[in-house]
C-alpha positions as CSV (number, residue, x, y, z in Angstrom):
1,M,70.6,-183.9,173.1
2,N,67.3,-184.5,174.8
3,L,64.2,-183.5,172.9
4,P,61.2,-182.0,174.7
5,P,58.4,-184.4,175.4
6,C,54.9,-184.0,173.9
7,P,52.7,-182.6,176.7
8,K,49.9,-185.1,175.6
9,C,51.6,-188.4,175.0
10,G,55.1,-187.8,176.5
11,K,56.9,-188.8,173.3
12,E,60.0,-186.8,172.5
13,T,59.6,-184.5,169.5
14,D,61.6,-181.9,167.7
15,K,58.5,-179.9,166.5
16,L,55.3,-179.0,168.2
17,F,52.0,-178.5,166.5
18,D,49.8,-176.4,168.7
19,N,51.8,-177.5,171.7
20,V,51.6,-181.3,170.9
21,C,53.6,-183.7,168.7
22,K,52.8,-184.3,165.1
23,D,51.0,-187.6,165.8
24,C,48.8,-186.2,168.5
25,F,47.9,-183.2,166.4
26,F,47.0,-185.1,163.3
27,E,45.0,-187.8,165.0
28,N,42.3,-185.2,165.5
29,I,42.6,-183.6,162.1
30,V,40.0,-184.7,159.5
31,L,41.2,-183.2,156.2
32,A,37.9,-183.7,154.4
33,E,34.3,-184.8,155.1
34,L,31.6,-185.8,152.6
35,P,28.0,-187.1,153.1
36,L,27.5,-190.7,152.2
37,V,24.6,-189.9,149.9
38,L,24.2,-186.8,147.6
39,H,21.5,-185.7,145.2
40,A,22.3,-184.0,141.9
41,K,19.3,-182.3,140.2
42,T,19.8,-182.2,136.5
43,C,17.6,-181.2,133.5
44,Q,16.5,-184.3,131.6
45,K,16.6,-182.4,128.3
46,C,19.5,-180.0,128.3
47,G,21.7,-181.3,131.2
48,A,21.6,-178.1,133.2
49,R,22.3,-178.4,137.0
50,F,20.2,-176.9,139.8
51,D,22.6,-175.1,142.1
52,R,21.9,-172.8,145.0
53,G,18.4,-172.0,143.9
54,K,19.0,-171.6,140.2
55,W,19.7,-173.6,137.0
56,V,23.2,-173.4,135.5
57,N,24.9,-175.0,132.5
58,V,27.5,-177.5,133.5
59,G,27.9,-179.8,130.5
60,T,27.5,-183.6,130.9
61,V,25.9,-185.6,133.8
62,D,29.5,-186.6,134.8
63,D,30.3,-182.9,135.1
64,N,27.2,-182.4,137.3
65,V,28.2,-185.3,139.6
66,I,31.7,-183.9,140.0
67,Q,30.4,-180.4,140.7
68,T,27.9,-181.8,143.2
69,V,30.6,-183.7,145.1
70,E,33.0,-180.8,145.1
71,D,30.3,-178.5,146.5
72,A,29.4,-180.9,149.2
73,L,33.0,-181.5,150.2
74,S,34.0,-179.9,153.5
75,I,37.7,-179.1,153.9
76,H,39.5,-178.4,157.2
77,N,40.1,-174.7,157.7
78,L,43.8,-175.2,158.3
79,A,44.3,-176.9,154.9
80,E,46.3,-175.0,152.2
81,N,47.4,-175.8,148.6
82,I,44.4,-178.1,148.2
83,E,44.0,-180.5,145.3
84,I,40.8,-182.5,144.7
85,Y,40.3,-185.4,142.3
86,V,36.9,-186.8,141.7
87,E,36.3,-190.0,139.8
88,P,32.6,-190.6,139.0
89,R,31.4,-194.1,138.1
90,K,28.0,-194.7,136.6
91,L,26.0,-197.5,138.1
92,T,22.7,-196.8,136.5
93,P,21.2,-193.7,134.7
94,Y,20.1,-192.5,138.1
95,M,23.0,-193.5,140.4
96,Y,26.7,-192.8,140.5
97,R,29.5,-193.8,142.8
98,A,32.3,-191.2,143.3
99,R,35.8,-191.8,144.6
100,V,37.4,-188.7,146.0
101,E,41.1,-188.0,146.7
102,V,42.1,-184.8,148.6
103,D,45.7,-183.7,149.0
104,A,46.7,-180.6,151.0
105,F,49.2,-179.1,153.4
106,V,48.3,-178.6,157.1
107,K,51.0,-176.8,159.1
108,D,53.4,-177.3,156.2
109,E,52.8,-181.1,156.4
110,P,51.4,-183.0,153.4
111,V,48.1,-184.7,154.2
112,H,46.1,-187.2,152.0
113,Q,42.6,-188.6,152.4
114,E,40.3,-190.7,150.3
115,L,36.5,-190.7,150.5
116,N,33.6,-192.3,148.7
117,T,30.0,-191.2,148.2
118,E,26.9,-192.1,146.3
119,V,25.3,-189.5,144.0
120,R,21.7,-190.0,143.1
121,I,20.5,-188.2,139.9
122,V,17.2,-186.4,140.1
123,R,15.9,-185.6,136.6
124,E,13.4,-182.9,135.9
125,A,12.8,-180.1,133.4
126,C,14.8,-176.9,134.0
127,D,13.3,-173.4,133.9
128,M,14.4,-172.9,130.2
129,C,13.2,-176.2,128.9
130,S,9.9,-175.8,130.8
131,R,9.3,-172.5,129.2
132,I,10.3,-173.7,125.7
133,S,7.9,-176.7,125.9
134,G,5.2,-174.4,127.2
135,G,5.6,-172.0,124.3
136,Y,6.8,-169.1,126.5
137,F,8.1,-166.0,124.8
138,E,8.7,-162.4,125.7
139,G,9.5,-160.9,122.3
140,T,8.8,-161.5,118.6
141,L,11.4,-160.9,115.9
142,Q,9.9,-160.1,112.5
143,I,12.5,-160.6,109.7
144,R,11.5,-158.5,106.7
145,A,13.2,-156.6,103.9
146,T,12.7,-153.0,102.7
147,N,10.4,-152.8,99.6
148,R,10.9,-156.5,98.8
149,V,10.5,-160.0,100.2
150,P,13.6,-161.7,101.8
151,T,15.0,-164.6,99.9
152,S,15.1,-168.1,101.4
153,D,18.9,-167.8,101.8
154,E,18.5,-164.5,103.6
155,K,15.9,-165.9,106.0
156,M,18.1,-169.0,106.8
157,K,21.1,-166.8,107.3
158,C,19.2,-164.6,109.8
159,I,18.0,-167.7,111.7
160,D,21.5,-169.1,111.8
161,I,22.7,-165.8,113.2
162,A,19.9,-165.8,115.8
163,N,20.8,-169.4,116.9
164,E,24.4,-168.4,117.3
165,V,23.6,-165.4,119.4
166,V,21.4,-167.3,121.8
167,R,24.0,-170.0,122.0
168,R,26.6,-167.5,123.1
169,M,24.2,-165.9,125.6
170,Q,23.3,-169.2,127.1
171,K,27.0,-170.0,127.4
172,K,27.4,-166.8,129.4
173,G,24.6,-167.9,131.7
174,D,21.5,-166.3,130.2
175,R,18.8,-168.9,130.8
176,L,16.1,-166.8,129.0
177,A,18.1,-166.6,125.7
178,F,16.3,-169.1,123.6
179,I,14.1,-169.3,120.5
180,T,10.7,-170.9,121.3
181,D,9.6,-171.2,117.7
182,S,10.2,-169.9,114.2
183,I,7.5,-169.5,111.5
184,D,8.3,-169.1,107.8
185,I,5.8,-166.7,106.2
186,K,5.4,-165.1,102.7
187,E,6.7,-161.7,103.9
188,G,9.7,-163.2,105.8
189,A,10.0,-165.1,109.1
190,D,8.9,-164.6,112.7
191,L,11.0,-165.8,115.6
192,F,9.5,-166.1,119.1
193,L,12.2,-165.3,121.7
194,G,12.5,-166.1,125.4
195,S,13.7,-162.6,126.3
196,N,13.6,-159.1,124.9
197,N,17.3,-158.7,125.6
198,S,18.1,-161.6,123.2
199,G,16.0,-159.8,120.6
200,R,18.2,-156.7,120.7
201,H,21.4,-158.8,120.5
202,I,20.1,-160.8,117.5
203,C,19.0,-157.6,115.6
204,R,22.4,-156.0,116.1
205,A,24.2,-159.2,115.0
206,I,22.1,-159.4,111.8
207,I,22.8,-155.7,111.0
208,E,26.5,-156.2,111.7
209,E,26.7,-159.0,109.1
210,M,23.8,-158.2,106.6
211,G,23.0,-154.5,107.1
212,G,19.6,-153.1,107.6
213,S,17.8,-151.6,110.6
214,F,15.3,-152.5,113.3
215,S,12.7,-150.9,115.5
216,E,10.9,-151.9,118.7
217,S,7.2,-151.9,119.5
218,P,6.3,-152.8,123.1
219,T,2.9,-154.2,124.1
220,L,1.7,-154.4,127.7
221,F,1.3,-158.2,128.5
222,G,0.6,-158.3,132.2
223,Q,2.1,-157.6,135.6
224,K,4.5,-159.5,137.9
225,D,5.3,-158.4,141.5
226,G,3.5,-155.1,140.8
227,K,5.6,-154.3,137.7
228,D,4.3,-154.1,134.1
229,I,5.5,-156.8,131.8
230,Y,5.9,-155.9,128.1
231,R,6.2,-158.1,125.0
232,I,8.2,-156.4,122.3
233,T,8.0,-156.8,118.6
234,F,11.3,-156.3,116.9
235,S,10.9,-155.3,113.3
236,M,14.1,-156.3,111.5
237,R,14.4,-154.7,108.0
238,L,17.1,-156.1,105.7
239,P,18.6,-153.8,103.1
240,E,16.4,-152.9,100.1
241,F,19.0,-153.9,97.5
242,M,20.7,-157.3,97.0
243,S,23.8,-158.5,95.2
244,G,23.1,-158.4,91.5
245,D,20.5,-155.5,91.7
246,I,21.1,-152.6,89.3
247,I,20.1,-149.2,90.8
248,H,19.9,-145.6,89.7
249,L,21.3,-143.1,92.2
250,K,22.2,-139.5,91.6
251,D,22.7,-139.9,87.8
252,K,24.7,-143.1,88.3
253,V,23.8,-146.6,87.3
254,I,25.3,-149.0,89.9
255,Q,25.4,-152.8,90.0
256,I,25.2,-153.9,93.7
257,K,27.9,-156.4,94.7
258,N,27.2,-156.5,98.5
259,S,24.8,-154.9,101.0
260,G,25.9,-154.8,104.6
261,K,26.7,-151.9,106.9
262,R,27.8,-150.3,103.6
263,T,26.6,-150.9,100.1
264,V,29.4,-151.9,97.7
265,G,29.0,-152.0,93.9
266,I,30.3,-151.0,90.5
267,D,29.6,-147.8,88.6
268,M,28.5,-149.3,85.2
269,S,29.3,-146.1,83.4
270,N,33.1,-146.2,84.1
271,G,33.8,-149.5,86.0
272,S,34.9,-147.6,89.2
273,R,34.2,-149.0,92.7
274,F,31.1,-147.7,94.5
275,M,30.6,-147.5,98.2
276,A,27.9,-145.8,100.2
277,T,26.4,-145.7,103.7
278,A,22.7,-146.3,104.4
279,D,22.1,-142.5,104.5
280,E,23.9,-142.0,101.2
281,M,21.7,-144.7,99.6
282,K,18.5,-142.6,100.2
283,G,16.8,-141.9,96.9
284,A,18.2,-145.0,95.1
285,N,15.8,-146.9,92.8
286,R,16.2,-150.5,91.6
287,I,15.9,-150.4,87.8
288,A,17.1,-153.9,86.8
289,S,18.9,-157.1,87.8
290,I,21.7,-159.0,86.2
291,D,19.2,-161.8,85.8
292,D,17.5,-159.5,83.3
293,A,20.6,-159.6,81.0
294,V,20.1,-160.7,77.4
295,M,22.6,-161.9,74.9
296,V,23.3,-159.6,71.9
297,V,25.8,-159.8,69.0
298,L,29.1,-157.9,69.4
299,V,29.7,-156.0,66.2
300,A,33.1,-154.4,66.8
301,V,35.6,-153.6,69.6
302,E,37.4,-150.2,69.9
303,D,39.7,-148.8,72.5
304,D,37.2,-147.9,75.2
305,A,34.0,-148.7,73.4
306,I,32.2,-151.6,71.8
307,M,29.5,-151.7,69.1
308,V,26.5,-154.1,69.7
309,L,23.1,-154.7,68.3
310,D,20.3,-153.2,70.4
311,P,18.3,-156.1,71.8
312,I,15.0,-154.3,70.9
313,T,15.6,-152.2,67.9
314,Y,18.5,-154.3,66.4
315,E,20.2,-151.1,65.6
316,T,24.0,-150.8,66.0
317,V,24.8,-148.8,69.1
318,T,28.1,-147.8,70.7
319,I,28.5,-148.3,74.5
320,R,31.3,-148.3,77.0
321,K,33.6,-151.3,77.0
322,P,33.3,-153.0,80.4
323,V,36.3,-153.8,82.6
324,S,38.1,-157.1,81.9
325,F,36.4,-157.4,78.5
326,A,37.8,-160.2,76.3
327,A,35.1,-161.0,73.8
328,Q,35.7,-161.0,70.0
329,S,33.6,-159.4,67.3
330,G,30.9,-161.7,66.1
331,S,30.4,-163.4,69.5
332,E,27.4,-162.8,71.8
333,I,27.8,-160.9,75.1
334,P,25.3,-160.2,78.0
335,V,23.9,-156.7,78.2
336,I,21.3,-154.9,80.4
337,K,18.9,-152.4,78.8
338,T,17.6,-149.7,81.1
339,D,15.9,-146.3,80.8
340,Y,19.4,-144.8,81.4
341,G,21.1,-146.6,78.6
342,L,22.5,-149.9,77.5
343,F,25.3,-151.5,79.6
344,A,27.5,-154.5,78.8
345,L,28.4,-157.0,81.5
346,S,31.8,-158.7,82.0
347,G,33.2,-161.5,84.1
348,E,33.7,-158.9,86.9
349,N,30.0,-157.9,86.7
350,T,28.3,-161.2,86.5
């Protein structure tokens, strides 16, 4: 059986590619093209990459080199099922060599090509790092507590939450999500934020974990492109009551166990569980803390009551026996004396 000849070279062929044989067709096919020298602009501090007019997070310098090579690689428009492998090799901190392998199918035929290029690293400060070093901020987050001063642990926890929020926002591409500075003051802490949007996210995250509320106070800072620019002060208020506080609310004496979106505690009159929303906590007053407990002599133990010596009058008084109470007569137990009565503490309370 005679095969048709290639119209270009005359060689017999059983398959034509655009009216020529395979060899004639592929001798003019260049699968991939790549400049001999490329430039990769990277932030000298955070490693971000400048791409298409903006800074983006890519990871390491090697990642930047690989992405720069892939972006510069030109693939033939007939190629399908393309696979690209880039192997960067560091020569100096400012120069890489990259070996590139490209595999694809053109007209259902496998094609392979290898290329090499030089990638020169251009290091400078990105938009985010420039702003941070220049002290730029759009908003201020004031961490305070209602009718008290936040503890050091509370302030640190708020700052940890803030750092985690901006980390997540940066990972999603928000280059203005950063904390320029934080100042520890007597009343709490102040955080200076790169964007007002991050301030709202941080406040909501703190409330989700620790409870409280926040408000916004905008101040006109200037204009850009004819639009007013505002700096916003976010006033974050942590809950008034802390774990270990003893409060009086609607004829109940409650020991607070946890304050978050809901306040959880123990009703000291009967040992029952207490739970209330922020609205339901209105009118509550702090009357003591478990740190105010004093040790008194246990005189006697009955079914649901115990007899102790009053820590002030030294008179014998009968009070409710707390939950999980195991002390024996003659021993000393912790009690809290309030205007609403004397209450004994147990292992569940302390």
